[in-house]
N, C-alpha and C positions, 0 to 999 in steps of 0.2 A: 504494500500500500504506500503510495507517495505521501509525504507529509502535507499537512495543511499549512500553506504559506499565505499570510495575509497581504496579498498584493493590493496596493491602493494607487491606481495609475492616474495621478492627478493631471499629468500632461495631456493624456488622451481625453480628458474632459474639456479641453480647449476645442475650438471649432475644427472641423474635419480638415481644413486647409493647412493645419499645422503639421500634419503627419499623414502617412499612408499605411494602412494595415497590410501586412505581408507575412507570409509563412517562411520560416527558415528553410534553407536548402536541405535536401536529403544527402547524407554522407554515408558511403558504403561501410566504413569500419572505424568509427570514432574510438580513440583510445586516450585515456587520461595520461598526460605527461606530468603535471603537478597540480595539486590542489592546495590552496592557501587556507589551511585548516583554521588558523587563528581568525582570519577575516570571515570565513564561513560561520564560525561559531558566533561571532559578534552580530552577524546578520540573522541569527536564530535558525540556521540550517542544521540538520542532523548530519554530521560529518560522515558517519557510517553509511547513511543512505546515499549521500553524494558520491561515494566511492563504489556504490553498487551499480548493477546494470541499469536500473531505473534512474539513478542519479546521473549516470553518464549520458543517458538519453536526454535528460533535461538540460544538462550543461552543453550539449552539442546541438540543442534545438530540435532533436528528433521527436521529443515528447513535450507537449505543451501542458503545463499544469493548470488546474482550475484557478481562475483569476488572472492568469497571464494573458496579455493582449499584444502579441508581437506587432511591432510597427517600426517604420523608418521615418525620421523627422526631416522636415524641410528647412533648409537654410541657404543663404547666399554667401558671398565673401570676396574680399580682395586677396588675390593670389599674386604675390610678388608685386603688389601695387596695382594690379589690373583687376577691375571689378567683374565678377561673374554673377549674374543675377539669379541663377539657380544651380545649386550644388546638391546639398542634402546627403543623407546617409546612403552612400552607394554600396557599402559592404558591411554596414553595421545595422543590427536589428535590436531594438529595445524590447526586452521581454516583459518589463514591468518595473514597478517601484515597490521596495520593501522598507519597513521601519526596523532599525537595528535595536539592540538591547537598551539603548539610551533614548529611543524614540526619534532618532534622526533618520531622515528620508534618503534613500539611495536608489539610483537606477541600476538595473542589472541588464547588461547589453552584450550581445554576441558581436565580436568584431571578426569579420570573415564569414558571416552567417549566410551569405548567398546574395543573389541579385535582388535589387529593389527597384521601384519606379525611378530612383535617382541614380542608378548605376551608369547611365549613359552607355558608353561602349565597354565598360568594365565587366568582369565576370563575378564580382561580388565576393570573391574568395580571398583568403590571406595565405601567404606562404609561411612556412615554419620559422624562418630566420627572423622576420620582423615581429612575429608573435613572441618569440623568446626575448628579443631585444626589449620590447615594451614591458614584458613581465619583469625582467631584470631591473630596468631603470626605474620603472614606476614604484616597485617595491623598495628599492634603495632610497628613493626620494621620500617615501613614507617613513622609513626607518631613520632618515636624516632630519625629519621634522619639516619637510617642505610640502605644502599643500599639493595634493595630486590625486588623479584618478588611481584606482587600485586594480590589481589583477587577482581575480578570484580563482581562475583556473586556466591552464593551457592544455589544449588537446590536439592531437593529430586527427585528420579526417579520413585517412585511408585513400585519398584521391590526389592525383597530381594537379598542380597549377602551373600555368605557363607564363613565365616572365621573359627575361632574356634567355632563360633556360628552363627546363622542366624541374620543378621543385616539389617537395612534399607539402601538401596542404595542411592547414592548421586553423584553429579557432582560439581566440582569446576571450574569456568571459571577463568583461570589464565592469567595475563598480565605480560610480561617480555620484556626487551629490546632485548633479544633473548634467545633461549634455547640451545645455543651452549656451549658445555662443554669441559673440558680437554679430556674426553672420546671420544668426536667427533673426535679430532685429533688422538687419539689412535686407533680408528677404521680403519683409512686409513693407519696409520703407520704399524699396524699389518699385513696389506695386501701389504706392500711395494709399496703403490700407491702414489708415490711422486707427480704425476700430480694432484691428488685430494687434497693432503695436501697443495699444493701451491694454488689451487683454494679456499680452505677453509680459508687459512691464508689471502689471498687477500680479501675475503669477510669480515672477521673479521676486518681487517684494515679499509676497507671502511665503515663498519657499526658502529664500536665502537671506533676506534683509528685513525681517518683520519689525525690527527696531526703527526702521526708516519710515514706517507708516504713520508715525505720530507727528512727523514734520509738517510745517506749513505748506511746503511744496514737496510732495512725496516723490515726484519724479526727479527733482533736483537732488533730493536725499538719496534716491536710488543711484544716480550717476556719481554722487560723492562716494557712496559705499563701494561701487565697482572700481572707481579710480584708486581708492585707498587699498583695496584688496590686490589690485594688479601691481601697484607700486611696491607693496610689501613682498609679493611673490617674486617679482623680477629681481629685487634686492637679494632674496634668498638664492636665486639661481646664480647670481654673480659670486656670491660668497662661497659656493662650492665648485665653481668653475664649470657650470653647466651651460651648454649651448643648445637651445631648442632646435634650431636649424630650419624651421619653417613656420615662422610667426605670422601666418596669414590670419585674417580676421575670422575665418571659419575654424581656426585652431586656437581660439582665445575664449576660454570659458568665462562667463559672467559671474561664476561662483568663486573666482580667484583660485582655481586649481590648475595645476599643470595638466594639459590634455594633449593627446595625439603625439605620441613619441615615434615620429617617423625617422628622419635622418639626424636624430639627436646625438650628442656626444659630450664627452668631458675633456676639458683642456688639460694637456700634460704641461708642456712648457708655457709659462705665462706670456701671453701676447693678446692685447685687446682685439686685434684684427683676425683672430683665429676663426676659421670657417671649416666645417667638415662637409656639409651638405653638398652632394654632387650637383644639385640643381641651383645652388646659390652662387652663381659664377661671378657676381659683382659684390659679394659681401654684404648684402642688404641685412642679413640676419646674423652677422658676426657677433662674437661674444660681447664686445664692448658697445655694439649698436643696439642691444636689446632694450635698454631703457627708452631710447628715442623711438624705437619701433612700437614699444608698448604704448607710449603717448600717442603716436600716430594712429594706432588701432582704436584707442579710446576716443580720439577725435572723430573717427568714423562712427563710433557708437553714439557720441553726443549729437552728431548730425541727425541720426534717426530719431532721437528723442525730442528734437526741437518742437514738433507740434504739441507735445505733452507738457513742455516746460512753460509755455506761455502762448496765448492767442496772438500776441504781438511778436512778429518775427524778430525785430531788432532786440526786444527784451529777451526773447528766448536765446538768441545768440550770445548776449551778454551773460546770461545765467550759465550757459554751457561753458563759455570761456573761463568764467570764474571758477567753475568746478575743475576744469582741465588745468588751470594754473596751480592747483594744489598738488598735482602729480609730482613735479620735480622736488619740491621740499619734502614731501612725504617719502619719496624714494631715497633721497639723500639721507634723511634721518634714519631710515631703516638700514641702509647700506653702511653708513658710518658707525652706527651702533653695533652692527654685526662685525665690522672690521675691528672695532675696539675689543670685542669679545675674543676674536681670533688672535689679537695681539696681547691678550691677557690684561687689558686695561679695565679696571673696575669702575673708576670714576672718570667718565668720559669728559674730555675737554675739547674746546674748539680747535686747538692746534694739533690734536691727534689726527685729524684728517690729513694734514700735511705730512705727518710722520708716515701714515699708511701709504700715501701717494709716493713718497720717496722710496719706501720699501718696494712697491710695485714697479717703479721705474728701474730700479737696480735689478730686480728680478727679470724684467724683460731684456735689459741690456746683457745680462749674464746667462740667459737661457735657463732659468731656474724652474724646476718643476713646482707648480702651484700647490698641489696637495701636500707633497713631501715637505716643502719649506715650512708651511704653517704647522704641520704636525711635529716636525723636528724642533721648531722654535721653543717649545715648552721645555726641552731638555737643556736649553741655554739660558735659563733665567738667571742662574749664577755662573760666573766664569768657570770654565773647566772643560772636560772632555766633550760636553754637549756642543761647544763651539764648533768642533770639527764636523759634527753631523750637519750643521748649517753651512759652514764654509765649503764643504765638499760638493755642494749643489751648484756652486757658482763657477763659471768659466774662469773668472779671476777671484780666487778665494779672499784676497785682501779687500775686495769690495764689500764683503760682509762685515769686516771688522768695525768700520766706522758706524755702520747701521746698528750692530749689536751694542756698541758702546752708547750710542744715542738712545737706543731702546731701553737699556738697563737704567740709564739715568732717569728716564721717564717712569719706569717701574718703581724706582727708589722714592718717588714722591707719594707713593701709596703705602698703606700699612700692611697689606696682605703678605703672609709668609709664602715662601716659594712653593711649598707643598700644596697649599690651597689654590694658589694661582695656576700651578701646573694642571691640577685636576679640572679647573674651570676651562683652561685652554683646550685640554684634551676632549672635553665635552662639547667644544665648539668646532674642532678641527678633525674631520674624519681621518682615521688611519687608512681606510680602504674606500675606494670609489669603484664604480664599474668601468675600469679602464677599457678603452676602445679595443685594444688588442686582445684583452681577455674575453670580451664579449664575442669578438670574431672567432676566437678559439672555441668557445662554447657552441656557436652556431655551426662552425665547420664540423665539429664532432657529431652534432645532432643531425645535420643535413646529409653529411657524407657517409657517416657510419652508423646512424641511428643510436648513437651513444649519448645518453643524457646524464651520465655521471658528472661530467664537468659542470653542466648547468646546475645540478642540485648542489654541488660543492660550492659554487659561486653564490648561490642563493643562501646557503647556510652562513657563509662568511658575511654577506652584505646585510643580513638581518640584524647584525650588531656592529655597524661600521665604525663606531667610536672606541671599541674595545680592542686592545691588542690581542691577537690570536696567533701566537708564534708558529703554529703548524701551517698557517697560510701566509707566511712572510713573503713568499714570492709574488703575491697579489698586490703588494704595496709598491713594488718597483716599477718605474717608468719603462716604456718599451725600449728595446734595443733598436738601432736604426732599421734593421730588416723587419722588425715587428711593427713598426709605426703604421697606424691607420691614417691615411690622408684624405679619404672620402667615405662618407656614409650615404645610404640610399633610402629612399622613401618606402619602397616595398609594394607600392600599389601597382 
């Protein structure tokens, strides 16, 4: 007997033009690769049932439970700056919404679930490599405290998919607080459908920002809330060296979660111009460009909300601009506070931003690994052997000496002891990230040899990214030159 799950599909109570009902594709032989048992339990799933044949049928979309109403949602979007008025879920199928143990609402979605009315020329399927990449990176982000969609399960489908080559098919069961995007608002704005825009805005207020409903201008408050959430999110990305890779407006969640891990990657050597995405030939979505692109995307959102902000167009534009003007100070506040934590500074001061910037400039000049530098820095709070762990990362080790001296002088102005400070720093600087060459190793083993042991080992490590795990020390090292990943791919 399948369990009774209390689906409450609020998004499907919006008008029919918001989504299209669709059945997931049949798959010949779905098999479970990994189940996120902790997440499953929090969503009130019976884990034993999920690993049974019936549970597998549900996770792969072969069996639809009572209350589930599979659907694909409509949205538009700017893709690399070019507006496309209709995109939508071309290979993702929303199974429904569940409340977790704390009463929070989450979407359950199949990514790679088959063709939908929005698939255009696509097959609606997903290949195994991108499914594993999203599982790895999204679960690391969650463990690192970055707002994100989650991975409930990864499955193989038993059928091939054709990309540049024939690859094993797979499905990711994704969990998100919603899948509503900036592009969802753009879809209705492009059609001048103000009624639907208001219905969507009201739904987002109710679902994500109920505190904003008491404001004098609730839609201004909605915009303020989304601006703040995105500013905080992008600051968190930069603090761990994350590069989204495809920050199109259809890949920007209004819930302030990281969504759509396509050609994403993590920076090894620090350089703000770092790009991995094979389709980002001009660096639009480079590591250091992400804040300005976040604001650009929010500006597109603000444009859709103008009819709701005021009946007077000039007044609406002024209201929107005032909300957008809050992005930069909010981002800088979040970013500099995070950098202070990474540097072990408890009492943040205005001049600390200059110290952080000087560190970063020297790191770029000396080709220093971003993650290792900040993790190793806590060993050098007091002069000693810890210095060499930092100096060895620099092309010119003497370049580190002046920085360390200046940094220690700043630390001396605070009362915290070295042990307390080191613990705080290590809690802010991960020892392990999903390095791109390690992800590629996992994918190659799975795709070429059907060997998932490296995937499971990496997931075990990344579930505790801030804790030293000596048995996995090799995962902390940067790639050798022949291991370096220079391009990542979307997978669609």
